[in-house]
C-alpha positions as CSV (number, residue, x, y, z in Angstrom):
1,X,9.0,-62.8,39.5
2,X,9.2,-60.2,42.2
3,X,9.4,-56.5,41.3
4,X,10.5,-53.4,43.0
5,X,11.0,-49.7,42.7
6,X,14.1,-48.0,44.2
7,X,13.8,-44.3,45.0
8,X,17.2,-42.8,45.6
9,X,19.1,-45.3,43.4
10,X,22.0,-42.9,43.0
11,X,22.5,-42.5,46.7
12,X,24.8,-44.5,49.0
13,X,22.2,-46.9,50.4
14,X,19.9,-46.8,47.4
15,X,22.7,-47.9,45.1
16,X,23.4,-50.9,47.3
17,X,19.8,-51.8,47.5
18,X,19.7,-51.8,43.6
19,X,23.0,-53.7,43.5
20,X,21.5,-56.4,45.7
21,X,18.3,-56.6,43.7
22,X,20.4,-57.0,40.5
23,X,22.4,-59.8,42.1
24,X,19.2,-61.6,43.2
25,X,17.8,-61.1,39.7
26,X,14.8,-59.2,41.1
27,X,13.2,-56.9,38.5
28,X,13.4,-53.3,39.6
29,X,13.1,-49.7,38.4
30,X,15.9,-47.5,39.7
31,X,14.9,-43.8,40.1
32,X,16.6,-40.6,41.3
33,X,16.6,-36.9,40.9
34,X,19.7,-36.8,38.7
35,X,19.4,-37.0,34.9
36,X,21.4,-40.3,34.6
37,X,22.0,-43.5,36.6
38,X,25.4,-43.4,38.2
39,X,25.5,-47.2,37.7
40,X,24.3,-47.2,34.1
41,X,20.9,-48.9,34.6
42,X,19.2,-48.6,31.2
43,X,15.7,-48.5,32.7
44,X,16.6,-45.7,35.1
45,X,13.9,-43.0,35.6
46,X,14.6,-39.4,36.6
47,X,11.9,-38.7,39.2
48,X,11.3,-35.7,41.5
49,X,9.5,-37.3,44.5
50,X,8.1,-34.0,45.5
51,X,6.1,-33.9,42.2
52,X,3.3,-36.5,42.5
53,X,2.6,-36.2,38.7
54,X,6.0,-37.6,38.0
55,X,5.5,-40.4,40.5
56,X,2.2,-41.3,38.9
57,X,4.1,-42.2,35.7
58,X,5.4,-45.3,37.5
59,X,3.7,-48.6,37.9
60,X,3.4,-49.1,41.6
61,X,2.0,-52.7,41.3
62,X,5.2,-54.1,42.8
63,X,6.3,-56.2,45.7
64,X,8.7,-53.7,47.2
65,X,9.1,-49.9,47.2
66,X,12.4,-48.8,48.7
67,X,11.8,-45.1,49.7
68,X,15.5,-44.2,50.0
69,X,15.3,-40.8,48.2
70,X,16.0,-37.7,50.4
71,X,18.3,-34.9,51.4
72,X,20.8,-35.3,54.2
73,X,22.8,-32.8,56.2
74,X,22.4,-29.9,58.6
75,X,21.4,-26.3,58.6
76,X,18.6,-24.2,60.0
77,X,18.1,-21.5,57.5
78,X,14.5,-21.0,56.2
79,X,15.6,-22.1,52.7
80,X,17.2,-25.3,54.0
81,X,14.2,-26.2,56.2
82,X,11.8,-25.6,53.3
83,X,13.9,-27.7,50.8
84,X,14.4,-30.6,53.2
85,X,10.8,-30.7,54.2
86,X,9.6,-30.6,50.6
87,X,11.9,-33.4,49.5
88,X,11.9,-35.6,52.6
89,X,8.4,-35.3,54.0
90,X,6.3,-34.3,51.0
91,X,8.3,-36.7,48.8
92,X,7.5,-39.6,51.1
93,X,3.9,-38.5,51.4
94,X,3.6,-38.6,47.6
95,X,5.2,-42.1,47.5
96,X,2.7,-43.3,50.1
97,X,-0.2,-41.9,48.2
98,X,0.9,-43.8,45.1
99,X,1.4,-47.0,47.2
100,X,-2.0,-46.7,48.8
101,X,-3.7,-46.6,45.4
102,X,-1.8,-49.6,44.0
103,X,-0.9,-53.2,45.1
104,X,2.4,-52.6,46.8
105,X,3.6,-55.5,48.9
106,X,5.9,-53.5,51.3
107,X,7.3,-50.0,51.6
108,X,10.8,-49.9,53.1
109,X,12.1,-46.7,54.7
110,X,15.5,-45.9,56.2
111,X,15.7,-43.8,59.3
112,X,18.6,-42.6,61.4
113,X,20.4,-42.6,64.7
114,X,19.7,-38.8,64.9
115,X,16.2,-39.4,66.0
116,X,17.5,-40.5,69.4
117,X,18.6,-38.6,72.5
118,X,22.0,-40.2,73.1
119,X,22.7,-41.8,76.4
120,X,26.3,-42.4,77.5
121,X,27.5,-46.0,77.2
122,X,23.9,-47.2,76.9
123,X,22.5,-49.2,73.9
124,X,19.4,-47.6,72.6
125,X,16.2,-49.6,71.9
126,X,13.6,-48.6,69.4
127,X,11.4,-47.0,72.1
128,X,14.3,-45.0,73.7
129,X,13.8,-41.3,74.2
130,X,13.8,-39.2,71.0
131,X,15.4,-35.8,70.4
132,X,15.7,-34.3,66.9
133,X,18.3,-31.5,66.8
134,X,18.4,-31.1,63.1
135,X,15.9,-30.6,60.3
136,X,17.0,-34.0,58.9
137,X,16.2,-35.8,62.1
138,X,12.9,-33.9,62.4
139,X,12.0,-35.0,58.8
140,X,12.8,-38.6,59.7
141,X,10.5,-38.6,62.8
142,X,7.7,-37.0,60.8
143,X,8.1,-39.6,58.1
144,X,8.0,-42.4,60.6
145,X,4.7,-41.0,62.0
146,X,3.4,-40.6,58.5
147,X,4.0,-44.3,57.7
148,X,2.4,-45.3,61.0
149,X,-0.8,-43.4,60.0
150,X,-0.9,-44.7,56.4
151,X,-2.6,-47.6,54.9
152,X,0.5,-49.2,53.4
153,X,2.5,-52.2,54.6
154,X,5.8,-50.8,55.7
155,X,9.0,-51.5,57.7
156,X,11.3,-48.9,59.0
157,X,15.0,-49.5,59.6
158,X,17.1,-47.1,61.8
159,X,20.7,-47.1,60.7
160,X,23.5,-45.7,62.9
161,X,26.7,-45.2,60.9
162,X,27.0,-47.1,57.7
163,X,30.3,-47.8,56.0
164,X,31.9,-49.9,53.3
165,X,31.1,-50.3,49.6
166,X,30.2,-53.2,47.3
167,X,30.3,-51.2,44.2
168,X,33.1,-48.7,44.0
169,X,35.9,-50.6,45.7
170,X,37.5,-48.5,48.5
171,X,35.0,-45.6,48.8
172,X,33.1,-45.3,52.0
173,X,30.4,-43.0,53.2
174,X,30.1,-40.5,56.0
175,X,32.4,-40.6,59.1
176,X,34.7,-43.4,57.9
177,X,34.7,-42.0,54.4
178,X,35.9,-38.7,55.8
179,X,38.6,-40.3,57.9
180,X,39.9,-42.4,54.9
181,X,39.7,-39.4,52.6
182,X,42.0,-37.5,54.8
183,X,44.4,-40.3,55.7
184,X,44.7,-41.7,52.2
185,X,46.1,-38.3,51.1
186,X,48.7,-38.4,53.9
187,X,46.8,-35.9,56.0
188,X,46.2,-36.3,59.7
189,X,42.7,-37.1,60.9
190,X,41.0,-34.4,62.9
191,X,38.3,-35.1,65.5
192,X,36.3,-32.9,67.7
193,X,36.9,-32.9,71.5
194,X,38.4,-36.1,72.9
195,X,36.8,-38.4,70.4
196,X,35.0,-40.4,73.1
197,X,31.6,-40.3,71.5
198,X,30.4,-43.8,70.6
199,X,28.5,-45.1,67.6
200,X,27.4,-48.4,66.1
201,X,29.2,-48.9,62.8
202,X,27.4,-51.2,60.3
203,X,28.9,-52.5,57.1
204,X,26.6,-51.8,54.1
205,X,26.5,-55.5,53.2
206,X,25.1,-56.4,56.6
207,X,22.6,-53.5,56.3
208,X,21.3,-54.7,53.0
209,X,21.3,-58.4,53.9
210,X,19.4,-58.0,57.1
211,X,16.8,-55.8,55.5
212,X,16.1,-58.4,52.8
213,X,16.1,-61.2,55.3
214,X,13.3,-59.4,57.2
215,X,11.1,-58.8,54.1
216,X,9.9,-62.3,53.8
217,X,8.6,-62.3,57.4
218,X,5.0,-61.1,57.9
219,X,5.7,-60.1,61.5
220,X,8.1,-57.4,60.4
221,X,5.2,-55.4,58.8
222,X,4.5,-52.2,60.6
223,X,7.6,-52.4,62.7
224,X,10.6,-50.2,63.4
225,X,14.0,-51.8,63.8
226,X,17.5,-50.7,64.8
227,X,20.1,-52.3,62.6
228,X,23.0,-53.5,64.7
229,X,26.6,-54.7,63.9
230,X,29.7,-56.2,65.4
231,X,31.2,-52.8,66.1
232,X,30.3,-50.3,68.8
233,X,33.3,-48.0,68.8
234,X,34.3,-44.5,69.8
235,X,35.2,-42.0,67.1
236,X,38.7,-42.0,68.5
237,X,39.0,-45.8,68.2
238,X,37.9,-45.6,64.6
239,X,40.1,-42.7,63.8
240,X,43.1,-44.5,65.3
241,X,42.4,-47.6,63.2
242,X,42.3,-45.6,60.0
243,X,45.3,-43.5,61.0
244,X,47.4,-46.6,61.7
245,X,46.6,-48.1,58.4
246,X,47.7,-45.1,56.4
247,X,50.6,-44.0,58.7
248,X,49.1,-40.7,59.8
249,X,48.2,-39.2,63.2
250,X,45.0,-38.2,64.9
251,X,44.6,-34.5,65.9
252,X,42.1,-33.1,68.4
253,X,40.4,-29.8,67.8
254,X,37.8,-27.9,69.8
255,X,34.2,-28.4,69.1
256,X,32.7,-25.6,66.8
257,X,29.7,-24.2,68.6
258,X,27.5,-25.0,65.6
259,X,28.5,-28.7,65.6
260,X,28.3,-29.1,69.4
261,X,24.8,-27.6,69.5
262,X,23.4,-30.5,67.3
263,X,25.6,-33.3,68.7
264,X,23.4,-36.1,70.1
265,X,26.0,-37.8,72.3
266,X,26.6,-41.5,72.3
267,X,24.3,-43.4,69.9
268,X,24.9,-47.1,70.4
269,X,22.2,-49.4,68.9
270,X,20.5,-52.3,70.6
271,X,19.7,-54.4,67.6
272,X,18.3,-57.4,69.4
273,X,14.7,-56.8,68.3
274,X,15.7,-57.3,64.6
275,X,18.1,-60.1,65.4
276,X,15.4,-62.0,67.3
277,X,13.0,-62.0,64.4
278,X,15.5,-62.7,61.6
279,X,18.2,-64.7,63.5
280,X,20.7,-62.8,61.3
281,X,24.3,-62.9,62.4
282,X,26.3,-59.8,61.4
283,X,29.3,-60.8,59.3
284,X,31.5,-57.8,58.9
285,X,34.0,-56.1,61.3
286,X,35.6,-52.7,60.7
287,X,39.1,-54.0,61.4
288,X,38.7,-56.8,58.8
289,X,37.3,-54.4,56.2
290,X,40.2,-51.9,56.7
291,X,42.7,-54.7,56.1
292,X,41.1,-55.4,52.7
293,X,41.0,-52.0,51.2
294,X,43.9,-50.3,49.5
């Protein structure tokens, strides 16, 4: 029987990885920094990835290690930079150290759209120009380099804007979660500028499925992949879809200087590299998902 460890099992993507493993009846250890499992896993372990002594309590002789633990967000204060670097970079370095001394089949790491320098109306390939404007993006680039220099078998998946939920019904993450959170309370949706910035929106079921489809393929070892989708949309288009569903309006506000200074521009993913190797056909569309939720 295959075995796995899921770091960040209380986070959005980590929870869905654990959910999929459970459905596939793959034995796994869910871990997180919180005291308890949000999904009630009886074998959950509270682990601080920045403390290697805690990591060494785990049995790393597993087929898969999902390194989905980490801090997200923005900020540039010395305290934030220190905290993000400790958890995100040192944390992954500690996980890699443990993997290198054990018989780990594959380490899977999620990266982000924020490593790219956006280009207007241009799908970005894995080797497109990089520009990290936040500490989080800088952490991700550093972690990608760390894995490339390590002695572990790994695969990195860059994810643009995930949405949807297979666990908690209508809840969604990030941008779409923000829009729905406002609109479902009868509040108008606010967007910066004219809302013309474009993103690739990927449903979490597609994200998880294409990751697992790739893990049985030896040619995906040591590779970085963009995860694609059926939806390359502007923020205005998405806001209008959500607003229409809930009967509210979209309001435009000026960009705050702090937000504009870290905005990457259009980040549309070219996911052909991953599709070519897996032959995966993305199943979900944002319009269909919005019709189903309450």
